[in-house]
N, C-alpha and C positions, 0 to 999 in steps of 0.2 A: 497444481494444484497449490494453494496458498501456504505458508508455514503459518501452524497456530500460534499467536502469541498469547498474553498476561499470564495469567494466574493459571496453575495446574489444578485439575478439579480433586476435592477432598473425594479418599477414601470411602467415606460414608459419611453420606447429609445429614444435615442438623433438620429434623422438618420441624418442631413443634415452637413454639416461643414462650420463653414463662419470666413472665417478670412483676416483681412487687417489688413495694417501696419499702425505704433505711432511712434512718435520721442521717445526721449528715455525719456525726458520730460511730454510727456503723460503718457508715462507705469508709471513712479515711480507716477504720482498721480492717475490711476487704480489701480496701487496696493494699492496706501495706502485708496483710497476708502474704495474698498475691504476690508484690514484686517480690516477697525474703523468697515466696518458691519457686519465681524467674517464670511466672506465665501471667494471661491477660487478667481482668478481672472474669469474666464470662467463662474461660476455662476452671481455671478457682473455682468459683460457683458450683459449674457443672460436675468437679471434681466432687466438690465437699457435697454437695447431694446424693451423689449417685453414693458413693463412700462411707461417708461418717454414718454415726449411729446414731437415734437419736432415741432419748428416755422421756418414755410416756407419760401422760401428766398420772398423779395418782387415783391408786383405784379407791374405789368404797370403803373395803379392807382395812388398807394402808390409812384413809383419813383417820378411821374410827379410831385405829391406833397409836398417832400421832394426841387426839380429842384423848387415848388413856391416856398416855407420857405425860400428857399436860396436868390429866387429874392428877396423878401422884405426886407431882410437882410439890401440892398441902404437905402429903403424907409423908415425904422426907424432909422437910421443914420441921416439923414436927418429929423427925429422927435425931437433928441437929439439935433441936431444945432438950432432947433426951440423956442425948451426947452430952450436954453441959450441966444437966441436974443430975442424971445419975449414971455417965460415967457412959464409957463406950461397947462395953460389955451387953446394956441392955438396948443401946442404938445398933447393933448387930444382931441383935434377935429379932426388933420389930424390921429389920432392913433385907431377913435371909426372905421373909414374909413379901415382898415384893421381888427381888430379886428375877426368880424364875419369870412372874411376867413380865417384868423389866427385858432380862433377855431374850427373850421370845419372840418381843415386840422389834428390838435392834436387828435383831434378825431377820425378821419378817422384813424390814426396811432399806437394810443395807444389802444382805446377802440373796436375800431370794428373786430378784431384781433379775 
């Protein structure tokens, strides 16, 4: 019987091909990260796809919270004007009314994900 030559079969056969396009800059970054990890690009992308954590886009509730924060920007500007005119104590009183709302929105956006 003839001796088997060539590459030994892999333990687990890759069955599906997943392709996607990247820019030249993205490819360069991927290439550098793969080299730094000591693997080829295919292995690097496979490991990244399987193990990486992907954050979802903002929900409608989160988008409305950001809009609410943006809406408060005018109020904060008025607080600065009050602080310049009437002193920090008056501005602090105005700020207290917005603080809890801002805290809850920021906690929702940063910690509840």
